[in-house]
FIVODREN-843848 format. One record per residue (C-alpha): residue number from 1; x, y, z. Coordinates in nm, 2 decimals. Layout:
! residues N
seq->NUM X->X Y->Y Z->Z
...
This chain:
! residues 464
seq->1 X->-1.37 Y->-0.70 Z->-0.35
seq->2 X->-1.03 Y->-0.78 Z->-0.27
seq->3 X->-0.79 Y->-0.85 Z->-0.56
seq->4 X->-0.69 Y->-1.18 Z->-0.60
seq->5 X->-0.30 Y->-1.23 Z->-0.58
seq->6 X->-0.05 Y->-1.25 Z->-0.88
seq->7 X->0.11 Y->-1.54 Z->-0.92
seq->8 X->0.44 Y->-1.47 Z->-0.81
seq->9 X->0.54 Y->-1.12 Z->-0.65
seq->10 X->0.80 Y->-0.90 Z->-0.76
seq->11 X->1.17 Y->-1.01 Z->-0.64
seq->12 X->1.21 Y->-0.64 Z->-0.58
seq->13 X->0.94 Y->-0.63 Z->-0.32
seq->14 X->1.06 Y->-0.92 Z->-0.11
seq->15 X->1.46 Y->-0.77 Z->-0.11
seq->16 X->1.28 Y->-0.42 Z->0.04
seq->17 X->1.03 Y->-0.57 Z->0.25
seq->18 X->1.35 Y->-0.81 Z->0.39
seq->19 X->1.55 Y->-0.47 Z->0.40
seq->20 X->1.30 Y->-0.30 Z->0.58
seq->21 X->1.25 Y->-0.51 Z->0.86
seq->22 X->1.43 Y->-0.82 Z->0.88
seq->23 X->1.74 Y->-0.56 Z->0.88
seq->24 X->1.99 Y->-0.75 Z->0.66
seq->25 X->2.28 Y->-0.55 Z->0.47
seq->26 X->2.25 Y->-0.32 Z->0.18
seq->27 X->2.14 Y->0.03 Z->0.07
seq->28 X->1.86 Y->0.07 Z->-0.13
seq->29 X->1.79 Y->0.25 Z->-0.45
seq->30 X->1.50 Y->0.58 Z->-0.43
seq->31 X->1.17 Y->0.42 Z->-0.31
seq->32 X->0.99 Y->0.59 Z->-0.54
seq->33 X->1.15 Y->0.39 Z->-0.84
seq->34 X->1.05 Y->0.06 Z->-0.64
seq->35 X->0.70 Y->0.20 Z->-0.57
seq->36 X->0.63 Y->0.21 Z->-0.95
seq->37 X->0.65 Y->-0.16 Z->-0.95
seq->38 X->0.45 Y->-0.25 Z->-0.62
seq->39 X->0.16 Y->-0.53 Z->-0.68
seq->40 X->-0.13 Y->-0.30 Z->-0.56
seq->41 X->-0.41 Y->-0.45 Z->-0.40
seq->42 X->-0.78 Y->-0.22 Z->-0.37
seq->43 X->-1.08 Y->-0.35 Z->-0.17
seq->44 X->-1.32 Y->-0.09 Z->-0.06
seq->45 X->-1.33 Y->-0.26 Z->0.30
seq->46 X->-0.96 Y->-0.30 Z->0.39
seq->47 X->-0.90 Y->0.09 Z->0.26
seq->48 X->-1.16 Y->0.21 Z->0.49
seq->49 X->-1.05 Y->0.06 Z->0.80
seq->50 X->-0.68 Y->0.12 Z->0.73
seq->51 X->-0.77 Y->0.53 Z->0.69
seq->52 X->-0.98 Y->0.48 Z->1.01
seq->53 X->-0.66 Y->0.38 Z->1.19
seq->54 X->-0.45 Y->0.64 Z->1.06
seq->55 X->-0.73 Y->0.94 Z->1.07
seq->56 X->-0.63 Y->1.03 Z->1.42
seq->57 X->-0.25 Y->0.98 Z->1.37
seq->58 X->-0.24 Y->1.21 Z->1.09
seq->59 X->-0.40 Y->1.40 Z->1.28
seq->60 X->-0.18 Y->1.45 Z->1.57
seq->61 X->0.12 Y->1.41 Z->1.36
seq->62 X->0.05 Y->1.74 Z->1.15
seq->63 X->-0.05 Y->1.61 Z->0.89
seq->64 X->-0.38 Y->1.66 Z->0.62
seq->65 X->-0.65 Y->1.37 Z->0.64
seq->66 X->-0.59 Y->1.37 Z->0.23
seq->67 X->-0.30 Y->1.44 Z->0.22
seq->68 X->-0.16 Y->1.10 Z->0.26
seq->69 X->-0.28 Y->0.83 Z->0.02
seq->70 X->-0.28 Y->0.50 Z->0.18
seq->71 X->-0.17 Y->0.16 Z->-0.05
seq->72 X->-0.25 Y->-0.16 Z->0.02
seq->73 X->0.05 Y->-0.39 Z->-0.13
seq->74 X->-0.02 Y->-0.79 Z->-0.23
seq->75 X->0.33 Y->-0.92 Z->-0.03
seq->76 X->0.26 Y->-1.19 Z->0.27
seq->77 X->0.58 Y->-0.98 Z->0.45
seq->78 X->0.53 Y->-0.77 Z->0.74
seq->79 X->0.62 Y->-0.43 Z->0.58
seq->80 X->0.50 Y->-0.05 Z->0.56
seq->81 X->0.67 Y->0.21 Z->0.39
seq->82 X->0.63 Y->0.56 Z->0.25
seq->83 X->0.73 Y->0.74 Z->-0.10
seq->84 X->0.63 Y->1.07 Z->-0.11
seq->85 X->0.27 Y->1.14 Z->0.00
seq->86 X->0.19 Y->0.78 Z->0.02
seq->87 X->0.20 Y->0.51 Z->0.31
seq->88 X->0.24 Y->0.12 Z->0.16
seq->89 X->0.14 Y->-0.13 Z->0.37
seq->90 X->0.18 Y->-0.48 Z->0.30
seq->91 X->-0.14 Y->-0.73 Z->0.32
seq->92 X->0.06 Y->-0.94 Z->0.53
seq->93 X->0.14 Y->-0.69 Z->0.78
seq->94 X->-0.28 Y->-0.66 Z->0.80
seq->95 X->-0.28 Y->-1.05 Z->0.85
seq->96 X->-0.05 Y->-1.12 Z->1.09
seq->97 X->-0.10 Y->-0.83 Z->1.31
seq->98 X->-0.37 Y->-0.98 Z->1.56
seq->99 X->-0.48 Y->-0.68 Z->1.71
seq->100 X->-0.52 Y->-0.30 Z->1.56
seq->101 X->-0.30 Y->-0.12 Z->1.77
seq->102 X->-0.05 Y->-0.30 Z->1.61
seq->103 X->-0.12 Y->-0.19 Z->1.30
seq->104 X->-0.15 Y->0.16 Z->1.44
seq->105 X->0.19 Y->0.16 Z->1.58
seq->106 X->0.34 Y->0.11 Z->1.22
seq->107 X->0.11 Y->0.32 Z->1.05
seq->108 X->0.24 Y->0.58 Z->1.35
seq->109 X->0.61 Y->0.49 Z->1.29
seq->110 X->0.53 Y->0.58 Z->0.92
seq->111 X->0.36 Y->0.90 Z->0.99
seq->112 X->0.66 Y->1.00 Z->1.19
seq->113 X->0.87 Y->0.96 Z->0.90
seq->114 X->0.64 Y->1.18 Z->0.68
seq->115 X->0.60 Y->1.46 Z->0.94
seq->116 X->0.97 Y->1.46 Z->1.00
seq->117 X->1.09 Y->1.56 Z->0.63
seq->118 X->1.26 Y->1.22 Z->0.65
seq->119 X->1.27 Y->1.14 Z->0.24
seq->120 X->1.38 Y->1.47 Z->0.19
seq->121 X->1.65 Y->1.50 Z->0.44
seq->122 X->1.78 Y->1.11 Z->0.32
seq->123 X->1.79 Y->1.28 Z->-0.06
seq->124 X->2.02 Y->1.55 Z->0.09
seq->125 X->2.27 Y->1.33 Z->0.30
seq->126 X->2.27 Y->1.06 Z->-0.02
seq->127 X->2.42 Y->1.37 Z->-0.19
seq->128 X->2.67 Y->1.47 Z->0.05
seq->129 X->2.78 Y->1.06 Z->0.08
seq->130 X->2.79 Y->1.07 Z->-0.32
seq->131 X->3.03 Y->1.36 Z->-0.29
seq->132 X->3.24 Y->1.23 Z->-0.01
seq->133 X->3.27 Y->0.91 Z->-0.23
seq->134 X->3.41 Y->1.14 Z->-0.54
seq->135 X->3.63 Y->1.33 Z->-0.32
seq->136 X->3.77 Y->1.01 Z->-0.19
seq->137 X->3.81 Y->0.88 Z->-0.55
seq->138 X->3.94 Y->1.14 Z->-0.68
seq->139 X->4.18 Y->1.17 Z->-0.40
seq->140 X->4.26 Y->0.78 Z->-0.43
seq->141 X->4.32 Y->0.85 Z->-0.78
seq->142 X->4.56 Y->1.13 Z->-0.76
seq->143 X->4.77 Y->0.90 Z->-0.52
seq->144 X->4.81 Y->0.60 Z->-0.75
seq->145 X->4.88 Y->0.83 Z->-1.07
seq->146 X->5.15 Y->0.98 Z->-0.79
seq->147 X->5.25 Y->0.65 Z->-0.65
seq->148 X->5.33 Y->0.54 Z->-1.04
seq->149 X->5.50 Y->0.81 Z->-1.17
seq->150 X->5.75 Y->0.81 Z->-0.88
seq->151 X->5.75 Y->0.40 Z->-0.92
seq->152 X->5.64 Y->0.40 Z->-0.54
seq->153 X->5.42 Y->0.09 Z->-0.51
seq->154 X->5.34 Y->0.16 Z->-0.12
seq->155 X->5.18 Y->0.56 Z->-0.24
seq->156 X->5.00 Y->0.38 Z->-0.52
seq->157 X->4.88 Y->0.10 Z->-0.30
seq->158 X->4.75 Y->0.36 Z->-0.01
seq->159 X->4.59 Y->0.54 Z->-0.35
seq->160 X->4.35 Y->0.23 Z->-0.38
seq->161 X->4.29 Y->0.25 Z->0.03
seq->162 X->4.20 Y->0.58 Z->-0.02
seq->163 X->3.96 Y->0.55 Z->-0.30
seq->164 X->3.78 Y->0.20 Z->-0.13
seq->165 X->3.76 Y->0.34 Z->0.21
seq->166 X->3.55 Y->0.68 Z->0.09
seq->167 X->3.29 Y->0.42 Z->-0.06
seq->168 X->3.30 Y->0.23 Z->0.26
seq->169 X->3.30 Y->0.56 Z->0.48
seq->170 X->2.99 Y->0.70 Z->0.25
seq->171 X->2.79 Y->0.43 Z->0.27
seq->172 X->2.84 Y->0.39 Z->0.66
seq->173 X->2.73 Y->0.76 Z->0.71
seq->174 X->2.42 Y->0.70 Z->0.52
seq->175 X->2.31 Y->0.39 Z->0.70
seq->176 X->2.41 Y->0.56 Z->1.02
seq->177 X->2.16 Y->0.84 Z->0.91
seq->178 X->1.90 Y->0.59 Z->0.88
seq->179 X->1.94 Y->0.45 Z->1.16
seq->180 X->1.95 Y->0.75 Z->1.35
seq->181 X->1.60 Y->0.87 Z->1.14
seq->182 X->1.39 Y->0.54 Z->1.24
seq->183 X->1.51 Y->0.57 Z->1.61
seq->184 X->1.33 Y->0.91 Z->1.56
seq->185 X->1.04 Y->0.81 Z->1.39
seq->186 X->0.95 Y->0.52 Z->1.66
seq->187 X->0.99 Y->0.80 Z->1.95
seq->188 X->0.75 Y->1.02 Z->1.77
seq->189 X->0.50 Y->0.74 Z->1.67
seq->190 X->0.49 Y->0.73 Z->2.09
seq->191 X->0.41 Y->1.08 Z->2.08
seq->192 X->0.12 Y->1.06 Z->1.84
seq->193 X->-0.01 Y->0.72 Z->2.05
seq->194 X->0.02 Y->0.93 Z->2.36
seq->195 X->-0.19 Y->1.22 Z->2.18
seq->196 X->-0.44 Y->1.01 Z->2.07
seq->197 X->-0.53 Y->0.79 Z->2.40
seq->198 X->-0.33 Y->0.47 Z->2.26
seq->199 X->-0.13 Y->0.18 Z->2.39
seq->200 X->0.26 Y->0.20 Z->2.25
seq->201 X->0.25 Y->-0.20 Z->2.33
seq->202 X->0.17 Y->-0.27 Z->1.94
seq->203 X->0.45 Y->-0.13 Z->1.89
seq->204 X->0.68 Y->-0.33 Z->2.12
seq->205 X->0.50 Y->-0.68 Z->2.04
seq->206 X->0.58 Y->-0.58 Z->1.66
seq->207 X->0.95 Y->-0.55 Z->1.71
seq->208 X->0.94 Y->-0.85 Z->1.91
seq->209 X->0.80 Y->-1.05 Z->1.64
seq->210 X->1.12 Y->-0.93 Z->1.46
seq->211 X->1.37 Y->-1.02 Z->1.73
seq->212 X->1.25 Y->-1.37 Z->1.78
seq->213 X->1.22 Y->-1.37 Z->1.36
seq->214 X->1.62 Y->-1.27 Z->1.36
seq->215 X->1.70 Y->-1.49 Z->1.63
seq->216 X->1.53 Y->-1.80 Z->1.48
seq->217 X->1.71 Y->-1.72 Z->1.13
seq->218 X->2.08 Y->-1.79 Z->1.30
seq->219 X->2.18 Y->-1.43 Z->1.09
seq->220 X->2.52 Y->-1.25 Z->1.19
seq->221 X->2.40 Y->-0.90 Z->1.18
seq->222 X->2.68 Y->-0.64 Z->1.14
seq->223 X->2.49 Y->-0.36 Z->1.33
seq->224 X->2.69 Y->-0.11 Z->1.13
seq->225 X->2.59 Y->-0.24 Z->0.82
seq->226 X->2.21 Y->-0.22 Z->0.83
seq->227 X->1.92 Y->0.06 Z->0.79
seq->228 X->1.75 Y->0.01 Z->1.07
seq->229 X->1.84 Y->-0.07 Z->1.40
seq->230 X->1.82 Y->-0.40 Z->1.55
seq->231 X->1.50 Y->-0.53 Z->1.70
seq->232 X->1.61 Y->-0.57 Z->2.02
seq->233 X->1.79 Y->-0.21 Z->2.06
seq->234 X->1.42 Y->0.02 Z->1.94
seq->235 X->1.27 Y->-0.23 Z->2.25
seq->236 X->1.51 Y->-0.06 Z->2.49
seq->237 X->1.47 Y->0.23 Z->2.35
seq->238 X->1.10 Y->0.25 Z->2.35
seq->239 X->1.02 Y->0.00 Z->2.62
seq->240 X->1.04 Y->0.27 Z->2.90
seq->241 X->0.80 Y->0.57 Z->2.71
seq->242 X->0.57 Y->0.27 Z->2.68
seq->243 X->0.53 Y->0.14 Z->2.97
seq->244 X->0.48 Y->0.52 Z->3.13
seq->245 X->0.25 Y->0.59 Z->2.92
seq->246 X->-0.11 Y->0.66 Z->3.07
seq->247 X->-0.26 Y->0.46 Z->2.82
seq->248 X->-0.03 Y->0.14 Z->2.82
seq->249 X->-0.27 Y->-0.09 Z->2.90
seq->250 X->-0.59 Y->0.06 Z->2.69
seq->251 X->-0.70 Y->-0.17 Z->2.44
seq->252 X->-0.86 Y->-0.17 Z->2.12
seq->253 X->-1.25 Y->-0.08 Z->2.13
seq->254 X->-1.48 Y->-0.48 Z->2.09
seq->255 X->-1.61 Y->-0.30 Z->1.73
seq->256 X->-1.30 Y->-0.23 Z->1.60
seq->257 X->-1.14 Y->-0.53 Z->1.68
seq->258 X->-1.44 Y->-0.69 Z->1.50
seq->259 X->-1.34 Y->-0.53 Z->1.19
seq->260 X->-0.98 Y->-0.60 Z->1.27
seq->261 X->-1.05 Y->-1.00 Z->1.28
seq->262 X->-1.33 Y->-0.97 Z->0.93
seq->263 X->-1.02 Y->-0.78 Z->0.76
seq->264 X->-0.80 Y->-1.09 Z->0.83
seq->265 X->-0.99 Y->-1.36 Z->0.74
seq->266 X->-1.07 Y->-1.23 Z->0.44
seq->267 X->-0.69 Y->-1.13 Z->0.39
seq->268 X->-0.61 Y->-1.48 Z->0.45
seq->269 X->-0.89 Y->-1.68 Z->0.24
seq->270 X->-0.81 Y->-1.45 Z->-0.08
seq->271 X->-0.41 Y->-1.43 Z->-0.06
seq->272 X->-0.40 Y->-1.76 Z->0.18
seq->273 X->-0.63 Y->-1.99 Z->0.01
seq->274 X->-0.91 Y->-2.23 Z->0.25
seq->275 X->-0.63 Y->-2.38 Z->0.45
seq->276 X->-0.46 Y->-2.04 Z->0.58
seq->277 X->-0.87 Y->-1.89 Z->0.60
seq->278 X->-0.96 Y->-2.26 Z->0.84
seq->279 X->-0.65 Y->-2.16 Z->1.07
seq->280 X->-0.72 Y->-1.83 Z->1.17
seq->281 X->-1.11 Y->-1.92 Z->1.21
seq->282 X->-1.02 Y->-2.18 Z->1.40
seq->283 X->-0.86 Y->-1.90 Z->1.65
seq->284 X->-1.20 Y->-1.73 Z->1.67
seq->285 X->-1.46 Y->-1.97 Z->1.70
seq->286 X->-1.83 Y->-1.87 Z->1.69
seq->287 X->-1.73 Y->-1.48 Z->1.59
seq->288 X->-1.86 Y->-1.28 Z->1.33
seq->289 X->-1.55 Y->-1.25 Z->1.18
seq->290 X->-1.54 Y->-1.63 Z->1.17
seq->291 X->-1.89 Y->-1.65 Z->0.99
seq->292 X->-1.77 Y->-1.39 Z->0.76
seq->293 X->-1.44 Y->-1.59 Z->0.62
seq->294 X->-1.68 Y->-1.90 Z->0.61
seq->295 X->-1.86 Y->-1.71 Z->0.32
seq->296 X->-1.59 Y->-1.56 Z->0.18
seq->297 X->-1.42 Y->-1.94 Z->0.14
seq->298 X->-1.73 Y->-2.08 Z->-0.02
seq->299 X->-1.77 Y->-1.79 Z->-0.23
seq->300 X->-1.42 Y->-1.82 Z->-0.36
seq->301 X->-1.42 Y->-2.20 Z->-0.38
seq->302 X->-1.76 Y->-2.23 Z->-0.58
seq->303 X->-2.04 Y->-2.30 Z->-0.30
seq->304 X->-2.21 Y->-2.02 Z->-0.46
seq->305 X->-2.57 Y->-2.12 Z->-0.27
seq->306 X->-2.44 Y->-2.16 Z->0.08
seq->307 X->-2.22 Y->-1.83 Z->0.05
seq->308 X->-2.53 Y->-1.65 Z->-0.03
seq->309 X->-2.74 Y->-1.82 Z->0.28
seq->310 X->-2.42 Y->-1.75 Z->0.45
seq->311 X->-2.42 Y->-1.37 Z->0.34
seq->312 X->-2.78 Y->-1.29 Z->0.38
seq->313 X->-2.68 Y->-1.43 Z->0.78
seq->314 X->-2.44 Y->-1.18 Z->0.82
seq->315 X->-2.62 Y->-0.90 Z->0.64
seq->316 X->-2.95 Y->-1.05 Z->0.92
seq->317 X->-2.67 Y->-1.01 Z->1.18
seq->318 X->-2.56 Y->-0.62 Z->1.06
seq->319 X->-2.81 Y->-0.47 Z->0.85
seq->320 X->-2.63 Y->-0.16 Z->0.75
seq->321 X->-2.28 Y->-0.30 Z->0.71
seq->322 X->-2.22 Y->-0.22 Z->0.35
seq->323 X->-1.95 Y->-0.51 Z->0.30
seq->324 X->-2.17 Y->-0.74 Z->0.35
seq->325 X->-2.40 Y->-0.64 Z->0.08
seq->326 X->-2.07 Y->-0.60 Z->-0.18
seq->327 X->-2.03 Y->-1.01 Z->-0.07
seq->328 X->-2.41 Y->-1.09 Z->-0.12
seq->329 X->-2.33 Y->-0.86 Z->-0.43
seq->330 X->-2.01 Y->-1.05 Z->-0.57
seq->331 X->-2.22 Y->-1.37 Z->-0.50
seq->332 X->-2.52 Y->-1.32 Z->-0.70
seq->333 X->-2.26 Y->-1.17 Z->-0.99
seq->334 X->-2.08 Y->-1.52 Z->-1.00
seq->335 X->-2.40 Y->-1.64 Z->-0.99
seq->336 X->-2.51 Y->-1.46 Z->-1.32
seq->337 X->-2.78 Y->-1.27 Z->-1.14
seq->338 X->-2.69 Y->-0.94 Z->-1.26
seq->339 X->-2.97 Y->-0.75 Z->-1.17
seq->340 X->-2.98 Y->-0.89 Z->-0.82
seq->341 X->-2.65 Y->-0.80 Z->-0.75
seq->342 X->-2.65 Y->-0.46 Z->-0.90
seq->343 X->-2.93 Y->-0.44 Z->-0.62
seq->344 X->-2.71 Y->-0.56 Z->-0.34
seq->345 X->-2.39 Y->-0.36 Z->-0.49
seq->346 X->-2.65 Y->-0.03 Z->-0.50
seq->347 X->-2.72 Y->-0.10 Z->-0.08
seq->348 X->-2.36 Y->-0.10 Z->-0.03
seq->349 X->-2.35 Y->0.20 Z->-0.20
seq->350 X->-2.60 Y->0.37 Z->-0.01
seq->351 X->-2.43 Y->0.27 Z->0.32
seq->352 X->-2.10 Y->0.29 Z->0.29
seq->353 X->-1.99 Y->0.58 Z->0.54
seq->354 X->-1.62 Y->0.59 Z->0.34
seq->355 X->-1.76 Y->0.68 Z->-0.03
seq->356 X->-1.51 Y->0.44 Z->-0.14
seq->357 X->-1.51 Y->0.46 Z->-0.51
seq->358 X->-1.47 Y->0.10 Z->-0.59
seq->359 X->-1.82 Y->0.03 Z->-0.46
seq->360 X->-1.99 Y->0.24 Z->-0.73
seq->361 X->-1.76 Y->0.10 Z->-1.03
seq->362 X->-1.90 Y->-0.27 Z->-0.92
seq->363 X->-2.22 Y->-0.18 Z->-0.92
seq->364 X->-2.15 Y->-0.02 Z->-1.29
seq->365 X->-2.04 Y->-0.33 Z->-1.34
seq->366 X->-2.33 Y->-0.54 Z->-1.24
seq->367 X->-2.55 Y->-0.26 Z->-1.45
seq->368 X->-2.38 Y->-0.32 Z->-1.81
seq->369 X->-2.41 Y->-0.73 Z->-1.74
seq->370 X->-2.79 Y->-0.67 Z->-1.73
seq->371 X->-2.72 Y->-0.52 Z->-2.07
seq->372 X->-3.00 Y->-0.29 Z->-2.16
seq->373 X->-2.99 Y->0.02 Z->-2.31
seq->374 X->-3.11 Y->0.20 Z->-1.93
seq->375 X->-2.91 Y->0.00 Z->-1.76
seq->376 X->-2.58 Y->0.07 Z->-1.97
seq->377 X->-2.67 Y->0.47 Z->-1.89
seq->378 X->-2.71 Y->0.40 Z->-1.56
seq->379 X->-2.37 Y->0.18 Z->-1.52
seq->380 X->-2.22 Y->0.49 Z->-1.66
seq->381 X->-2.32 Y->0.69 Z->-1.45
seq->382 X->-2.24 Y->0.52 Z->-1.14
seq->383 X->-1.85 Y->0.43 Z->-1.27
seq->384 X->-1.84 Y->0.79 Z->-1.32
seq->385 X->-1.96 Y->0.83 Z->-0.98
seq->386 X->-1.66 Y->0.58 Z->-0.85
seq->387 X->-1.43 Y->0.74 Z->-1.08
seq->388 X->-1.51 Y->1.10 Z->-0.91
seq->389 X->-1.41 Y->0.97 Z->-0.56
seq->390 X->-1.11 Y->0.72 Z->-0.72
seq->391 X->-0.95 Y->0.89 Z->-0.99
seq->392 X->-0.64 Y->0.67 Z->-1.03
seq->393 X->-0.86 Y->0.38 Z->-1.05
seq->394 X->-0.73 Y->0.22 Z->-1.41
seq->395 X->-0.95 Y->-0.06 Z->-1.39
seq->396 X->-1.24 Y->0.18 Z->-1.31
seq->397 X->-1.16 Y->0.34 Z->-1.63
seq->398 X->-1.16 Y->0.04 Z->-1.87
seq->399 X->-1.52 Y->-0.07 Z->-1.76
seq->400 X->-1.65 Y->0.27 Z->-1.83
seq->401 X->-1.46 Y->0.28 Z->-2.17
seq->402 X->-1.70 Y->-0.10 Z->-2.27
seq->403 X->-1.98 Y->0.12 Z->-2.09
seq->404 X->-1.94 Y->0.40 Z->-2.32
seq->405 X->-1.85 Y->0.13 Z->-2.64
seq->406 X->-2.17 Y->-0.09 Z->-2.63
seq->407 X->-2.38 Y->0.27 Z->-2.63
seq->408 X->-2.20 Y->0.36 Z->-2.95
seq->409 X->-2.03 Y->0.69 Z->-2.79
seq->410 X->-1.70 Y->0.59 Z->-2.94
seq->411 X->-1.47 Y->0.93 Z->-2.82
seq->412 X->-1.57 Y->0.87 Z->-2.50
seq->413 X->-1.48 Y->0.52 Z->-2.53
seq->414 X->-1.14 Y->0.66 Z->-2.64
seq->415 X->-1.06 Y->0.87 Z->-2.38
seq->416 X->-1.16 Y->0.66 Z->-2.06
seq->417 X->-0.95 Y->0.40 Z->-2.25
seq->418 X->-0.66 Y->0.68 Z->-2.24
seq->419 X->-0.73 Y->0.72 Z->-1.88
seq->420 X->-0.68 Y->0.34 Z->-1.82
seq->421 X->-0.34 Y->0.35 Z->-2.00
seq->422 X->-0.27 Y->0.68 Z->-1.79
seq->423 X->-0.32 Y->0.56 Z->-1.48
seq->424 X->-0.18 Y->0.20 Z->-1.55
seq->425 X->0.14 Y->0.40 Z->-1.65
seq->426 X->0.10 Y->0.29 Z->-1.99
seq->427 X->0.13 Y->0.64 Z->-2.11
seq->428 X->0.25 Y->0.58 Z->-2.52
seq->429 X->-0.05 Y->0.40 Z->-2.54
seq->430 X->-0.24 Y->0.67 Z->-2.36
seq->431 X->-0.17 Y->0.90 Z->-2.62
seq->432 X->-0.26 Y->0.67 Z->-2.86
seq->433 X->-0.62 Y->0.67 Z->-2.76
seq->434 X->-0.66 Y->1.03 Z->-2.64
seq->435 X->-0.53 Y->1.13 Z->-3.01
seq->436 X->-0.81 Y->0.92 Z->-3.12
seq->437 X->-1.05 Y->1.07 Z->-2.91
seq->438 X->-0.99 Y->1.44 Z->-3.02
seq->439 X->-1.04 Y->1.34 Z->-3.34
seq->440 X->-1.40 Y->1.27 Z->-3.29
seq->441 X->-1.44 Y->1.58 Z->-3.00
seq->442 X->-1.48 Y->1.93 Z->-3.05
seq->443 X->-1.20 Y->2.16 Z->-3.00
seq->444 X->-1.17 Y->2.34 Z->-2.63
seq->445 X->-1.47 Y->2.07 Z->-2.50
seq->446 X->-1.41 Y->1.92 Z->-2.16
seq->447 X->-1.29 Y->1.56 Z->-2.31
seq->448 X->-1.06 Y->1.73 Z->-2.56
seq->449 X->-0.92 Y->1.93 Z->-2.29
seq->450 X->-0.83 Y->1.65 Z->-2.08
seq->451 X->-0.71 Y->1.41 Z->-2.39
seq->452 X->-0.45 Y->1.73 Z->-2.47
seq->453 X->-0.35 Y->1.70 Z->-2.10
seq->454 X->-0.27 Y->1.31 Z->-2.16
seq->455 X->-0.16 Y->1.38 Z->-2.50
seq->456 X->0.13 Y->1.68 Z->-2.37
seq->457 X->0.20 Y->1.49 Z->-2.02
seq->458 X->0.55 Y->1.37 Z->-1.99
seq->459 X->0.70 Y->1.16 Z->-1.69
seq->460 X->0.93 Y->1.30 Z->-1.48
seq->461 X->1.24 Y->1.34 Z->-1.60
seq->462 X->1.13 Y->1.25 Z->-1.96
seq->463 X->1.07 Y->1.46 Z->-2.28
seq->464 X->0.75 Y->1.45 Z->-2.46
């Protein structure tokens, strides 16, 4: 199930999105620092679809399929970026893109950054620029001192100019380097799209969207003071390559387009509300995606009986769709029918080709709500199954802790609580609960060892 949006989105997220795609002025700090505060969205259906988009692209780029994590970001702007081995994609990009090909082009561009090692190269370039700025500052300071001792205002003024100019040169050097890397990633993306038999028209459409937004804003942009080339430059550089490709007219498969449309209405319902979902559904009259959006809005906005009837109709249309079963489970849970919900989630888990870790956790939650000792034991099994597939699911550990607590297994509950805090980044709390768990465990057993790992953990750059 898609996470509901937070009331506000971090200002840093909006600022970064603006920098990346609207090409405003500034030099960012490291992406990894920003990424720690990203408002993440979890949804089995959307994650599976985006992973299906990315798989052939990653293969063409020579990237290991399981070596890049894809993270969905709760932000309405059209943006994507990479940090380490993670590719972040905004829900706004997923909802705005009318075809799979547009998102695949975005993924291909970001894959170009990862395959090209651009993050490490940028770090190296930043170090060089820092050195340039330091040298310029020292030279300028020397001239200022010399001017003061010789009572030469001209020399002192020149020294101040050298110091200021050094910082300006360093900044422009970094921005020029980033623009070059962006163009390289664009060209790499076309190579990957050609290798996978896909069109590059989606990329051109995306850049055209950015150009229209920039033109409508009326902003006057200095092309030498931005980190990305202007959209019109990117279009000019790629148009010939795209149009001479033998796959230029290739369109997305109807089944893939249908999944894409269902994703869009789902995001619209959760992130934009009934009005946003209705606007999108009116563009897809009579489609399965429109029916799906109708069922989602009925569920989200209180018509549970209607939502259940609509979910059942969807299941009749596509009996092997795991996400229709998931929706049915969500509706039944909200209607306080946990036993029936557990059955629906169990079907979703059995039908899921992507083996998402989220669906077994939902199954476990429903079993917990049933509340019998037997269902609690089964809940522990299911939640552990989900966490085995999705180790960093902090919310899943909290449910696991509750299940263990209700069964009276306090050491396991404390360790699960420690895991939840650990993967939420609350390391101090994680260590406290890990120590509590360890006190009740036999030294050397797997749980004790895991608790010790948490106790010993030191975030990068910090002492324990």
